[in-house]
MARBA-3410 file (N, C-alpha, C, O; in Angstrom, 1 decimal):
271
153.1,107.4,102.6,152.7,106.3,101.8,151.4,106.6,101.0,150.4,107.1,101.6 ~ 151.3,106.2,99.8,150.1,106.4,99.0,149.3,105.2,99.0,149.7,104.1,98.6 ~ 148.1,105.3,99.6,147.2,104.1,99.8,145.8,104.3,99.2,145.2,105.4,99.4 ~ 145.4,103.3,98.5,144.0,103.4,97.9,143.1,102.4,98.7,143.5,101.2,98.8 ~ 142.0,102.9,99.2,141.0,102.0,99.9,139.8,101.8,99.1,139.1,102.8,98.7
139.5,100.6,98.8,138.3,100.2,98.0,137.3,99.7,99.0,137.7,98.7,99.8 ~ 136.1,100.2,99.1,135.2,99.9,100.2,135.4,100.9,101.3,135.1,100.6,102.5 ~ 135.8,102.1,100.9,136.1,103.2,101.8,134.9,103.8,102.6,135.2,104.5,103.5 ~ 133.7,103.5,102.2,132.5,104.1,102.9,131.9,103.0,103.8,130.9,103.3,104.4 ~ 132.4,101.8,103.8,131.8,100.7,104.6,132.3,100.8,106.1,133.0,101.8,106.5
131.9,99.8,106.8,132.2,99.7,108.3,133.8,99.8,108.5,134.2,100.5,109.4 ~ 134.5,99.0,107.8,136.0,99.0,108.0,136.6,100.2,107.3,137.5,100.8,107.9 ~ 136.1,100.5,106.1,136.6,101.7,105.4,136.5,103.0,106.2,137.4,103.8,106.2 ~ 135.4,103.1,106.9,135.2,104.3,107.8,136.3,104.4,108.8,136.8,105.5,109.0 ~ 136.7,103.3,109.4,137.8,103.3,110.4,139.2,103.5,109.7,140.1,104.1,110.3
139.4,102.9,108.6,140.6,103.0,107.9,140.9,104.5,107.5,142.0,104.9,107.6 ~ 139.9,105.2,107.1,140.0,106.6,106.8,140.6,107.4,108.0,141.3,108.3,107.8 ~ 140.2,107.0,109.2,140.6,107.7,110.4,142.1,107.3,110.7,142.9,108.1,111.0 ~ 142.3,106.0,110.8,143.6,105.4,111.2,144.7,105.9,110.2,145.8,106.1,110.7 ~ 144.4,105.9,108.9,145.4,106.2,107.9,145.4,107.7,107.4,146.0,108.0,106.4
144.8,108.5,108.2,144.6,109.9,107.8,145.9,110.7,107.5,145.9,111.7,106.8 ~ 147.0,110.2,108.1,148.3,110.9,108.0,149.0,110.4,106.7,150.1,110.9,106.4 ~ 148.4,109.4,106.1,149.0,109.0,104.8,148.3,109.7,103.6,147.3,110.4,103.8 ~ 148.8,109.5,102.4,148.1,110.0,101.2,147.1,109.0,100.8,147.4,108.0,100.2 ~ 145.8,109.3,101.2,144.7,108.3,101.0,143.8,108.7,99.8,143.5,109.8,99.6
143.5,107.6,99.1,142.4,107.7,98.1,141.4,106.7,98.4,141.6,105.5,98.3 ~ 140.2,107.1,98.9,139.2,106.2,99.4,137.9,106.3,98.6,137.4,107.3,98.3 ~ 137.5,105.1,98.2,136.3,105.0,97.3,135.3,104.0,97.8,135.6,103.0,98.3 ~ 134.0,104.5,97.8,132.9,103.6,98.0,132.3,103.0,96.7,132.9,103.3,95.7 ~ 131.3,102.1,96.8,130.8,101.4,95.6,130.2,102.4,94.6,130.1,102.1,93.5
129.7,103.5,95.1,129.1,104.5,94.2,130.1,105.3,93.4,129.9,105.8,92.3 ~ 131.4,105.3,93.9,132.5,106.0,93.3,133.4,105.1,92.4,134.1,105.6,91.6 ~ 133.4,103.8,92.7,134.4,102.9,92.1,133.7,101.6,91.9,133.4,100.9,92.8 ~ 133.6,101.2,90.6,133.0,99.9,90.2,134.1,98.8,90.0,134.7,98.8,88.9 ~ 134.4,98.0,91.0,135.5,97.0,90.8,135.2,96.0,89.8,136.1,95.3,89.3
133.9,95.8,89.4,133.6,94.8,88.3,133.9,95.3,86.9,133.8,94.5,86.0 ~ 134.3,96.6,86.8,134.6,97.1,85.5,136.2,97.2,85.4,136.8,98.1,86.0 ~ 136.8,96.2,84.7,138.2,96.1,84.7,138.9,97.3,84.1,139.9,97.9,84.6 ~ 138.4,97.7,82.9,139.0,98.8,82.2,139.0,100.1,83.0,140.0,100.8,83.1 ~ 137.8,100.5,83.5,137.7,101.7,84.3,138.6,101.7,85.6,139.2,102.6,86.0
138.5,100.5,86.2,139.3,100.3,87.4,140.8,100.5,87.2,141.5,101.1,88.0 ~ 141.3,100.0,86.1,142.7,100.1,85.7,143.0,101.5,85.4,144.1,102.0,85.9 ~ 142.2,102.2,84.7,142.5,103.6,84.4,142.7,104.5,85.6,143.6,105.3,85.7 ~ 141.8,104.3,86.6,141.8,105.1,87.8,142.9,104.7,88.7,143.6,105.6,89.2 ~ 143.2,103.5,88.8,144.3,103.1,89.7,145.7,103.4,89.1,146.6,103.6,89.8
145.7,103.3,87.8,147.0,103.6,87.1,147.4,105.1,87.4,148.5,105.4,87.6 ~ 146.4,106.0,87.3,146.6,107.4,87.5,147.0,107.6,89.0,148.0,108.4,89.3 ~ 146.4,107.0,89.9,146.7,107.2,91.4,148.1,106.6,91.7,148.8,107.1,92.4 ~ 148.3,105.4,91.1,149.6,104.6,91.3,149.9,104.5,92.8,151.0,104.9,93.2 ~ 149.0,103.8,93.5,149.2,103.6,95.0,150.3,102.6,95.3,150.5,101.7,94.5
151.0,102.8,96.4,151.9,101.8,96.9,151.2,100.6,97.4,151.6,99.4,97.3 ~ 150.0,100.8,98.0,149.2,99.8,98.6,147.7,100.0,98.2,147.2,101.1,98.3 ~ 147.1,98.9,97.9,145.6,98.9,97.7,145.0,98.0,98.8,145.3,96.8,98.9 ~ 144.1,98.6,99.5,143.4,97.8,100.5,142.0,97.5,99.9,141.2,98.4,99.8 ~ 141.8,96.2,99.6,140.5,95.8,98.9,139.5,95.3,99.9,139.5,94.1,100.3
138.7,96.2,100.4,137.7,95.9,101.4,136.3,96.0,100.8,135.3,95.9,101.5 ~ 136.2,96.1,99.5,134.9,96.1,98.8,134.4,94.7,98.6,135.1,93.9,98.1 ~ 133.1,94.5,99.0,132.5,93.1,98.9,131.0,93.2,99.1,130.5,94.1,99.6 ~ 130.4,92.1,98.6,129.0,91.9,98.9,128.9,91.0,100.1,129.2,89.8,100.0 ~ 128.6,91.6,101.3,128.8,90.9,102.5,127.5,90.3,103.2,127.5,89.7,104.2
126.3,90.5,102.5,125.1,90.0,103.1,125.0,88.5,102.9,124.8,88.0,101.8 ~ 125.2,87.8,104.0,125.4,86.3,103.9,124.1,85.7,103.3,124.3,84.8,102.4 ~ 122.9,86.0,103.8,121.7,85.4,103.2,121.4,86.0,101.9,120.9,85.3,101.0 ~ 121.8,87.3,101.7,121.6,87.9,100.3,122.4,87.2,99.3,122.0,87.1,98.1 ~ 123.6,86.7,99.6,124.4,86.0,98.6,123.8,84.7,98.1,124.0,84.3,97.0
123.0,84.1,99.0,122.3,82.9,98.6,121.2,83.2,97.5,120.9,82.5,96.6 ~ 120.6,84.4,97.7,119.5,84.8,96.8,120.0,85.4,95.5,119.5,85.3,94.4 ~ 121.2,86.2,95.7,121.7,86.9,94.5,123.2,86.3,94.3,124.1,87.1,94.4 ~ 123.2,85.1,93.8,124.5,84.4,93.6,125.3,85.1,92.5,126.5,85.1,92.5 ~ 124.6,85.6,91.5,125.3,86.3,90.4,126.0,87.6,90.9,127.1,87.9,90.4
125.3,88.3,91.8,125.9,89.5,92.3,127.1,89.2,93.2,128.2,89.8,93.1 ~ 127.0,88.1,94.0,128.1,87.7,94.8,129.3,87.3,94.0,130.5,87.6,94.3 ~ 129.1,86.6,92.9,130.1,86.2,92.0,130.8,87.4,91.3,132.0,87.4,91.2 ~ 130.0,88.3,90.8,130.5,89.5,90.1,131.4,90.3,91.1,132.5,90.7,90.7 ~ 130.9,90.6,92.3,131.6,91.5,93.2,132.8,90.8,93.9,133.9,91.3,93.8
132.5,89.7,94.5,133.5,89.0,95.4,134.5,88.2,94.7,135.6,88.1,95.2 ~ 134.2,87.8,93.5,135.2,87.0,92.7,135.7,87.7,91.5,136.9,88.0,91.5 ~ 134.8,88.1,90.6,135.3,88.8,89.4,135.9,90.2,89.7,136.9,90.6,89.1 ~ 135.3,90.9,90.7,135.8,92.2,91.1,137.2,92.0,91.7,138.1,92.8,91.5 ~ 137.3,91.0,92.5,138.6,90.8,93.2,139.7,90.3,92.2,140.8,90.8,92.3
139.3,89.5,91.2,140.2,89.2,90.1,140.7,90.4,89.4,141.9,90.5,89.1 ~ 139.8,91.3,89.1,140.2,92.6,88.5,141.2,93.4,89.3,142.3,93.8,88.7 ~ 140.9,93.5,90.6,141.8,94.3,91.4,143.2,93.6,91.6,144.2,94.3,91.6 ~ 143.2,92.3,91.6,144.5,91.6,91.8,145.3,91.7,90.5,146.5,92.0,90.6 ~ 144.7,91.6,89.3,145.4,91.8,88.1,146.0,93.2,87.9,147.1,93.4,87.5
145.2,94.2,88.3,145.6,95.6,88.2,146.8,95.8,89.2,147.7,96.5,88.8 ~ 146.7,95.3,90.4,147.7,95.5,91.4,149.1,94.9,90.9,150.1,95.6,91.0 ~ 149.0,93.8,90.2,150.2,93.2,89.7,150.8,94.1,88.5,152.0,94.3,88.4 ~ 149.8,94.6,87.7,150.2,95.3,86.5,150.9,96.7,86.9,151.9,97.1,86.3 ~ 150.4,97.3,87.9,150.9,98.7,88.3,151.9,98.6,89.4,152.5,99.6,89.8
152.2,97.4,90.0,153.2,97.2,91.0,152.8,97.5,92.4,153.7,97.8,93.2 ~ 151.5,97.6,92.7,151.0,97.9,94.0,151.0,96.6,94.9,150.9,95.5,94.4 ~ 151.1,96.8,96.2,150.9,95.7,97.1,149.4,95.6,97.4,148.8,96.7,97.6 ~ 148.9,94.4,97.5,147.4,94.3,97.7,147.1,93.6,99.0,147.7,92.6,99.3 ~ 146.2,94.3,99.7,145.7,93.7,101.0,144.2,93.4,100.7,143.4,94.3,100.5
143.9,92.1,100.7,142.5,91.6,100.4,141.9,91.2,101.7,142.4,90.3,102.4 ~ 140.7,91.8,102.0,140.0,91.4,103.2,139.1,90.2,102.9,138.1,90.3,102.1 ~ 139.4,89.1,103.6,138.6,87.9,103.4,137.8,87.6,104.7,137.6,88.5,105.5 ~ 137.3,86.4,104.9,136.4,86.1,105.9,136.6,84.8,106.6,137.2,83.9,106.1 ~ 136.2,84.7,107.9,136.2,83.5,108.6,135.2,82.4,108.0,135.4,81.2,108.2
134.3,82.9,107.2,133.3,82.0,106.6,133.9,81.1,105.4,133.2,80.4,104.7 ~ 135.2,81.2,105.2,135.8,80.3,104.2,136.0,78.9,104.8,136.3,78.0,104.1 ~ 135.7,78.8,106.1,135.9,77.5,106.8,134.5,76.9,107.1,133.5,77.6,107.2 ~ 134.5,75.6,107.2,133.2,74.9,107.3,132.7,74.8,108.8,131.5,74.4,109.0 ~ 133.5,75.1,109.8,133.1,75.2,111.1,133.2,73.8,111.9,132.7,73.7,113.0
133.7,72.8,111.3,133.7,71.5,111.9,134.9,71.3,112.8,134.9,70.4,113.6 ~ 135.9,72.2,112.7,137.1,72.1,113.6,136.7,72.5,115.0,135.9,73.5,115.2 ~ 137.1,71.8,116.1,136.7,72.1,117.4,137.6,73.2,118.1,137.2,73.8,119.1 ~ 138.7,73.5,117.5,139.6,74.6,117.9,139.7,75.7,116.9,139.3,75.5,115.8 ~ 140.2,76.9,117.2,140.3,78.0,116.3,141.1,77.6,115.0,142.1,76.8,115.1
140.7,78.1,113.9,141.4,77.8,112.6,142.7,78.6,112.5,142.7,79.8,112.8 ~ 143.8,77.9,112.1,145.0,78.6,111.8,145.1,79.1,110.4,144.3,78.7,109.6 ~ 146.1,79.9,110.1,146.2,80.4,108.7,146.5,79.3,107.7,146.2,79.5,106.5 ~ 147.0,78.2,108.1,147.4,77.1,107.2,146.3,76.1,107.0,146.4,75.2,106.2 ~ 145.2,76.2,107.8,144.1,75.3,107.6,143.4,75.4,106.3,143.3,76.5,105.7
142.9,74.3,105.7,142.3,74.2,104.4,140.9,74.8,104.5,140.0,74.2,105.2 ~ 140.6,75.8,103.7,139.2,76.3,103.6,138.2,75.3,103.0,138.6,74.5,102.2 ~ 137.0,75.3,103.5,135.9,74.5,102.9,134.6,75.2,103.2,133.8,74.7,104.1 ~ 134.3,76.3,102.5,133.1,77.1,102.8,131.8,76.3,102.5,131.7,75.5,101.7 ~ 130.8,76.7,103.4,129.5,75.9,103.3,128.4,76.8,102.8,127.2,76.4,102.7
128.6,78.1,102.5,127.6,79.0,102.0,128.2,79.8,100.8,129.4,79.9,100.6 ~ 127.3,80.5,100.1,127.7,81.2,98.9,128.7,82.3,99.2,129.7,82.5,98.5 ~ 128.4,83.0,100.3,129.3,84.1,100.7,130.7,83.6,100.9,131.7,84.1,100.4 ~ 130.8,82.5,101.7,132.1,82.0,102.0,132.8,81.4,100.8,134.0,81.6,100.6 ~ 132.0,80.8,99.9,132.6,80.3,98.7,133.2,81.4,97.8,134.2,81.2,97.2
132.4,82.5,97.7,132.9,83.6,96.8,134.1,84.3,97.4,135.0,84.8,96.7 ~ 134.2,84.4,98.8,135.3,85.0,99.4,136.6,84.1,99.2,137.7,84.6,99.1 ~ 136.4,82.8,99.3,137.5,81.9,99.1,138.0,82.0,97.7,139.2,81.9,97.4 ~ 137.0,82.0,96.8,137.4,82.1,95.3,138.1,83.4,95.1,139.0,83.5,94.3 ~ 137.8,84.5,95.8,138.5,85.7,95.8,139.9,85.5,96.2,140.9,86.1,95.6
140.1,84.8,97.3,141.5,84.5,97.8,142.3,83.8,96.7,143.5,84.2,96.5 ~ 141.7,82.8,96.0,142.4,82.1,95.0,142.8,83.0,93.8,143.9,82.9,93.2 ~ 141.9,84.0,93.5,142.2,84.9,92.4,143.4,85.8,92.8,144.2,86.1,92.0 ~ 143.4,86.2,94.1,144.5,87.1,94.5,145.8,86.3,94.4,146.8,86.8,94.0 ~ 145.8,85.0,94.9,147.1,84.2,94.9,147.5,84.0,93.5,148.7,83.9,93.2
146.6,83.8,92.6,146.9,83.5,91.2,147.4,84.7,90.4,148.2,84.5,89.5 ~ 146.9,85.9,90.7,147.2,87.0,89.8,148.2,88.0,90.3,148.6,88.9,89.5 ~ 148.6,88.0,91.6,149.6,88.9,92.0,150.5,88.3,93.1,150.0,87.5,93.9 ~ 151.7,88.6,93.1,152.7,88.1,94.0,152.7,88.9,95.3,152.8,88.3,96.4 ~ 152.6,90.2,95.2,152.8,91.0,96.4,151.4,91.2,97.1,150.7,92.2,97.0
151.0,90.2,97.8,149.6,90.2,98.4,149.6,89.8,99.9,150.4,89.0,100.3 ~ 148.6,90.3,100.6,148.2,89.9,101.9,146.8,89.5,101.9,145.9,90.3,101.5 ~ 146.5,88.3,102.3,145.1,87.9,102.4,144.7,87.9,103.9,145.3,87.2,104.7 ~ 143.8,88.8,104.3,143.5,89.0,105.7,142.1,88.5,106.0,141.1,89.0,105.5 ~ 142.0,87.4,106.8,140.7,86.9,107.2,140.4,87.5,108.5,141.2,87.5,109.5
139.2,88.0,108.6,138.7,88.6,109.8,137.3,88.1,110.1,136.8,87.2,109.3 ~ 136.6,88.5,111.2,135.3,87.9,111.6,134.5,88.8,112.4,135.0,89.7,113.1 ~ 133.2,88.6,112.3,132.2,89.2,113.2,132.5,90.7,113.4,132.5,91.2,114.5 ~ 132.6,91.4,112.3,133.1,92.8,112.4,132.0,93.8,112.9,130.8,93.6,112.5 ~ 132.3,94.7,113.7,131.4,95.8,114.1,132.2,97.1,114.2,133.4,97.1,114.4
131.4,98.2,114.0,132.1,99.5,114.1,131.0,100.6,114.2,129.8,100.3,114.6 ~ 131.4,101.8,114.0,130.5,103.0,114.2,129.7,103.3,113.0,128.8,104.2,113.1 ~ 129.8,102.6,111.9,129.0,102.9,110.7,128.4,101.7,110.2,129.1,100.6,110.1 ~ 127.2,101.7,109.7,126.6,100.6,109.1,125.9,99.6,110.1,126.0,99.8,111.3 ~ 125.3,98.6,109.6,124.7,97.6,110.4,125.7,96.6,111.0,126.6,96.2,110.3
125.5,96.2,112.2,126.3,95.1,112.8,125.5,94.6,114.0,124.5,95.1,114.5 ~ 126.0,93.4,114.5,125.3,92.7,115.6,125.2,93.5,116.8,124.1,93.5,117.5 ~ 126.2,94.2,117.2,126.1,95.0,118.5,125.1,96.1,118.4,124.3,96.2,119.3 ~ 125.0,96.8,117.3,124.0,97.8,117.1,122.6,97.2,117.1,121.7,97.8,117.7 ~ 122.5,96.1,116.5,121.2,95.4,116.5,120.7,95.0,117.9,119.5,95.2,118.2
121.6,94.5,118.7,121.3,94.1,120.1,120.9,95.4,120.9,119.9,95.3,121.6 ~ 121.6,96.4,120.7,121.3,97.7,121.4,119.9,98.2,121.1,119.2,98.7,121.9 ~ 119.6,98.2,119.8,118.3,98.6,119.3,117.2,97.8,119.8,116.2,98.3,120.3 ~ 117.4,96.4,119.8,116.3,95.5,120.2,116.1,95.6,121.7,115.0,95.5,122.2 ~ 117.2,95.8,122.5,117.1,95.7,123.9,116.4,97.0,124.5,116.0,96.9,125.6
116.2,98.0,123.7,115.5,99.2,124.2,114.0,99.0,124.0,113.2,99.7,124.6 ~ 113.6,98.0,123.2,112.2,97.9,122.9,111.6,96.5,123.3,110.4,96.3,123.4 ~ 112.5,95.5,123.6,112.1,94.2,124.0,112.7,93.8,125.3,113.8,94.2,125.7 ~ 112.0,92.9,126.0,112.5,92.4,127.3,113.2,91.1,127.2,113.9,90.7,128.1 ~ 113.0,90.4,126.0,113.6,89.1,125.8,114.3,89.1,124.4,113.6,89.4,123.4
115.5,88.7,124.4,116.3,88.6,123.1,116.7,87.2,122.9,117.4,86.6,123.8 ~ 116.2,86.5,121.8,116.6,85.2,121.5,117.9,85.2,120.6,117.8,85.7,119.5 ~ 118.9,84.6,121.1,120.2,84.7,120.4,120.9,83.3,120.4,120.9,82.6,121.4 ~ 121.4,82.9,119.2,122.0,81.6,119.0,123.2,81.4,119.9,124.1,82.2,120.0 ~ 123.3,80.2,120.5,124.4,79.8,121.3,125.3,78.7,120.7,126.1,78.1,121.4
125.0,78.3,119.5,125.7,77.2,118.9,126.6,77.6,117.6,126.9,76.8,116.8 ~ 126.9,78.9,117.6,127.8,79.4,116.6,128.9,80.2,117.4,128.6,81.1,118.1 ~ 130.2,79.8,117.1,131.3,80.4,117.9,132.2,81.2,116.9,132.5,80.7,115.8 ~ 132.6,82.4,117.3,133.5,83.1,116.4,134.3,84.2,117.2,134.3,84.2,118.4 ~ 134.9,85.1,116.5,135.7,86.2,117.1,135.2,87.6,116.8,135.4,88.1,115.7
134.4,88.2,117.7,134.0,89.6,117.5,135.2,90.5,117.3,136.1,90.4,118.0 ~ 135.1,91.3,116.3,136.3,92.1,115.9,135.9,93.6,115.7,135.0,93.9,114.9 ~ 136.5,94.5,116.4,136.3,95.9,116.4,136.9,96.4,115.1,138.1,96.3,115.0 ~ 136.2,97.1,114.2,136.7,97.6,113.0,137.9,98.6,113.2,138.8,98.6,112.4 ~ 137.8,99.3,114.3,138.9,100.3,114.6,140.2,99.5,114.9,141.3,99.9,114.4
140.1,98.4,115.6,141.3,97.6,115.9,141.8,96.9,114.6,143.1,96.9,114.4 ~ 140.9,96.5,113.8,141.4,95.8,112.5,142.0,96.9,111.6,143.0,96.6,111.0 ~ 141.5,98.1,111.6,142.1,99.1,110.8,143.5,99.4,111.2,144.4,99.6,110.4 ~ 143.7,99.5,112.5,145.0,99.8,113.1,146.0,98.6,112.7,147.1,98.9,112.4 ~ 145.5,97.4,112.8,146.3,96.2,112.4,146.7,96.3,110.9,147.8,96.0,110.6
145.7,96.7,110.1,146.0,96.8,108.7,147.0,97.9,108.4,147.9,97.8,107.5 ~ 147.0,99.0,109.2,148.0,100.0,109.1,149.4,99.5,109.3,150.3,99.9,108.7 ~ 149.5,98.6,110.3,150.8,97.9,110.6,151.2,97.0,109.4,152.4,96.9,109.1 ~ 150.2,96.4,108.8,150.5,95.4,107.8,151.0,96.2,106.5,151.8,95.6,105.8 ~ 150.6,97.4,106.3,151.1,98.2,105.1,152.6,98.4,105.2,153.2,98.7,104.2
153.2,98.3,106.4,154.6,98.5,106.5,155.4,97.3,106.3,156.7,97.3,106.2 ~ 154.8,96.1,106.1,155.5,94.8,106.0,155.6,94.4,104.5,154.8,94.9,103.7 ~ 156.5,93.5,104.3,156.6,92.8,103.0,156.6,91.3,103.1,157.0,90.6,102.2 ~ 156.1,90.8,104.3,156.1,89.4,104.5,154.7,88.9,104.1,153.8,88.8,104.9 ~ 154.6,88.7,102.8,153.3,88.4,102.1,152.7,87.0,102.5,153.5,86.1,102.9
151.4,86.9,102.4,150.8,85.6,102.7,149.4,85.8,103.4,148.8,86.9,103.2 ~ 149.0,84.8,104.1,147.7,84.8,104.8,147.8,85.2,106.2,148.7,84.7,106.9 ~ 146.9,86.1,106.6,146.9,86.6,108.0,145.5,86.4,108.6,144.5,86.7,107.9 ~ 145.4,86.0,109.9,144.1,86.0,110.6,144.2,87.2,111.6,145.0,87.2,112.5 ~ 143.4,88.2,111.3,143.4,89.4,112.2,142.1,89.6,112.8,141.1,90.1,112.2
142.0,89.2,114.1,140.8,89.3,114.9,141.1,89.7,116.3,142.3,89.5,116.7 ~ 140.2,90.2,117.0,140.4,90.4,118.5,140.6,89.1,119.1,140.0,88.1,118.7 ~ 141.5,89.0,120.1,141.8,87.7,120.8,140.6,87.1,121.5,139.7,87.8,122.0 ~ 140.6,85.8,121.5,139.6,85.0,122.2,138.4,84.8,121.2,138.4,85.2,120.1 ~ 137.4,84.1,121.7,136.2,83.8,120.9,135.0,83.6,121.9,135.2,83.4,123.1
133.8,83.6,121.3,132.6,83.4,122.1,131.4,83.0,121.1,131.6,83.0,119.9 ~ 130.3,82.8,121.7,129.1,82.6,120.9,128.4,83.9,120.7,128.6,84.8,121.4 ~ 127.4,83.9,119.8,126.6,85.1,119.6,125.8,85.4,120.9,125.7,86.6,121.3 ~ 125.4,84.4,121.6,124.7,84.5,122.9,125.6,85.2,123.9,125.1,86.1,124.6 ~ 126.8,84.7,124.0,127.7,85.3,125.0,128.1,86.7,124.7,128.2,87.5,125.6
128.1,87.0,123.4,128.4,88.4,123.0,127.2,89.3,123.3,127.4,90.4,123.9 ~ 126.0,88.8,123.0,124.8,89.6,123.4,124.7,89.8,124.9,124.3,90.9,125.3 ~ 125.0,88.8,125.6,124.9,88.9,127.1,125.9,89.9,127.6,125.7,90.7,128.5 ~ 127.1,89.9,127.0,128.2,90.9,127.4,127.7,92.3,127.1,127.9,93.2,127.9 ~ 127.1,92.5,126.0,126.6,93.8,125.6,125.6,94.3,126.6,125.7,95.5,127.1
124.6,93.5,126.9,123.6,93.9,127.9,124.1,94.2,129.2,123.7,95.1,129.9 ~ 125.1,93.4,129.7,125.7,93.6,131.0,126.5,94.9,131.1,126.4,95.6,132.0 ~ 127.3,95.1,130.0,128.1,96.3,130.0,127.3,97.6,129.9,127.6,98.6,130.6 ~ 126.1,97.5,129.2,125.3,98.7,129.1,124.2,98.7,130.2,123.4,99.6,130.2 ~ 124.2,97.7,131.1,123.2,97.6,132.2,121.8,97.7,131.6,120.9,98.4,132.2
121.6,96.9,130.6,120.2,96.8,130.0,119.4,95.7,130.7,120.0,94.7,131.1 ~ 118.1,96.0,130.8,117.3,95.1,131.5,116.8,93.9,130.7,116.3,92.9,131.3 ~ 117.0,93.9,129.4,116.5,92.8,128.5,117.2,91.5,128.9,118.5,91.5,129.1 ~ 116.5,90.4,128.9,117.1,89.1,129.2,117.5,88.4,127.9,116.8,88.5,126.9 ~ 118.7,87.9,127.9,119.2,87.2,126.7,118.9,85.7,126.8,119.4,85.1,127.8
118.2,85.1,125.9,117.8,83.7,125.9,118.5,82.9,124.8,118.4,83.3,123.6 ~ 119.2,81.9,125.2,120.0,81.1,124.2,119.0,80.2,123.4,118.2,79.5,123.9 ~ 119.2,80.2,122.0,118.5,79.3,121.2,119.4,78.7,120.2,120.6,79.0,120.2 ~ 118.9,77.7,119.4,119.7,77.0,118.4,119.6,77.6,117.0,118.5,78.2,116.7 ~ 120.6,77.5,116.2,120.6,78.1,114.9,119.4,77.6,114.0,118.8,78.4,113.3
119.0,76.3,114.2,117.9,75.8,113.4,116.6,76.5,113.7,115.7,76.4,112.9 ~ 116.5,77.2,114.8,115.2,77.9,115.1,115.1,79.2,114.3,114.0,79.8,114.3 ~ 116.2,79.7,113.7,116.1,80.9,113.0,115.7,80.8,111.5,115.2,81.8,110.9 ~ 115.8,79.6,111.0,115.4,79.4,109.6,116.1,80.3,108.6,115.4,80.9,107.8 ~ 117.4,80.5,108.8,118.2,81.3,107.9,118.4,80.7,106.5,118.5,79.4,106.5
118.5,81.4,105.5,118.7,80.9,104.2,120.1,80.3,104.0,120.2,79.2,103.4 ~ 121.1,80.9,104.5,122.5,80.4,104.3,122.9,79.7,105.6,122.7,80.1,106.7 ~ 123.5,78.5,105.4,124.1,77.7,106.5,125.2,78.5,107.1,126.0,79.1,106.4 ~ 125.4,78.4,108.4,126.5,79.1,109.1,127.4,78.0,109.7,127.0,77.0,110.2 ~ 128.7,78.3,109.7,129.7,77.4,110.4,129.5,77.4,111.9,129.2,78.4,112.5
129.6,76.2,112.5,129.4,76.2,114.0,130.6,76.8,114.7,130.4,77.5,115.8 ~ 131.7,76.7,114.2,132.9,77.3,114.8,133.7,78.0,113.7,134.4,77.3,112.9 ~ 133.7,79.3,113.7,134.5,80.0,112.7,135.6,80.9,113.4,136.1,81.8,112.8 ~ 135.9,80.5,114.6,136.9,81.3,115.3,138.3,81.1,114.7,138.6,80.0,114.2 ~ 139.0,82.2,114.7,140.3,82.2,114.1,141.5,82.4,115.1,141.3,83.1,116.1
142.6,81.8,114.8,143.8,82.0,115.6,144.8,82.8,114.9,145.1,82.5,113.7 ~ 145.2,83.9,115.5,146.2,84.8,114.9,147.6,84.5,115.3,148.0,84.6,116.5 ~ 148.4,84.0,114.3,149.7,83.6,114.6,150.8,84.5,114.1,152.0,84.2,114.0 ~ 150.4,85.7,113.7,151.3,86.7,113.2,151.9,87.6,114.3,151.5,87.4,115.5 ~ 152.8,88.5,113.9,153.4,89.4,114.9,152.5,90.6,115.2,152.7,91.3,116.2
151.4,90.7,114.4,150.5,91.8,114.7,149.4,91.3,115.6,148.5,90.5,115.2 ~ 149.4,91.8,116.9,148.4,91.3,117.9,147.3,92.3,118.1,147.6,93.5,118.0 ~ 146.2,91.8,118.5,145.0,92.7,118.8,144.5,92.3,120.2,144.7,91.2,120.6 ~ 143.9,93.3,120.8,143.4,93.1,122.2,142.3,92.1,122.3,141.7,91.7,121.3 ~ 142.0,91.7,123.5,140.9,90.7,123.8,139.6,91.3,123.3,139.3,92.5,123.4
138.7,90.4,122.9,137.4,90.8,122.3,136.6,91.5,123.3,135.8,92.4,123.0 ~ 136.6,91.1,124.6,135.8,91.7,125.6,136.2,93.1,125.9,135.4,94.0,126.1 ~ 137.5,93.3,126.0,138.0,94.7,126.2,137.6,95.6,125.0,137.3,96.8,125.2 ~ 137.7,95.1,123.8,137.4,95.8,122.6,135.9,96.2,122.6,135.5,97.3,122.2 ~ 135.0,95.2,122.9,133.6,95.5,123.0,133.3,96.6,124.0,132.5,97.5,123.7
133.9,96.5,125.2,133.6,97.5,126.2,134.1,98.9,125.8,133.4,99.9,126.0 ~ 135.2,98.9,125.1,135.7,100.2,124.5,134.7,100.8,123.5,134.5,102.0,123.5 ~ 134.3,99.9,122.6,133.3,100.4,121.6,132.0,100.9,122.2,131.5,102.0,121.8 ~ 131.5,100.2,123.2,130.3,100.6,123.9,130.4,101.9,124.6,129.5,102.7,124.7 ~ 131.6,102.2,125.2,131.8,103.4,125.9,132.0,104.6,124.9,131.6,105.7,125.2
132.4,104.3,123.7,132.7,105.4,122.7,131.4,105.8,122.0,131.4,106.6,121.2
END
C-alpha cells in the first residue's frame, strides 16, 4: 500500500514510520512539506498518488495557539482544508488526526464518537474546524480523535515528569483534569489497522481507561521507583493561558481496540 504521512517527523509520525515500514511510505515533516500551500501540496501529492494520506501535521502547542491564533488557523484549519480537497481530487483516503480537546469537558463520563463537540480553547476550536473541513471536502475520510499522546520523540508529559523527578523532590501536578494517556506506538499500530478499512467516519483511538494528570505522574514515579513525591493541585493554580476541559476522556466504540493505559505506560517506561 502506498501511504503518505504528513507530520512524519513528529511524535506520532516517528512511530508510524516504524509500524508502516513494510508499506511504500512517503513521510514528510513541516520542513519538507508546507500544507498551507495548496498548489505545492497538490503537485507533490499528485505525483506520489498515495492510496492513503495520514494527516498528522498540526500546531499542537495548546497555550501557543492562544498567543498565535493566526498560525493555529493557518495550519490546523486552512492546511487541513487543503489536504482534504487534494485527497478528494486525487482519490486518496484521508486519515485526519484530531483531538480530545474538541470537547468542553462538562460530561461526567467518557465522550463517545457521536457526542457533539464544543471546544473551549483555540487549539480545540481549530482542530474541530479541521474536522468540519474534512467532512465537507472529501467523502473517503477517517477522523481520528486521540488524547494525551506520548512517545519516544519530542516533548510529552511522561518525559517531563521523568526529567523533573531527577532534580526535584516534590512535583505539583493537577488532579482535576481527566483524560486518556495514549502511547504513540499503540496509536500508530491502530492507524495501520485503519488503513485496511473502508468504514469511514469518526473514531476515538486511545489506550483503554482514563486517569488524571496526577494519577499518571504518580504511576510514572512508582513504576520507575523514583523518590520524588507527587502532590495534587488544582488547574487554577497553574495560571495557564488556555482553558482545559475537566474531562476529555474518550470512549472507543470501534472494532480497533487498544490496551489499558497503565500497561502501555509501563511498556513505554521499560523501553
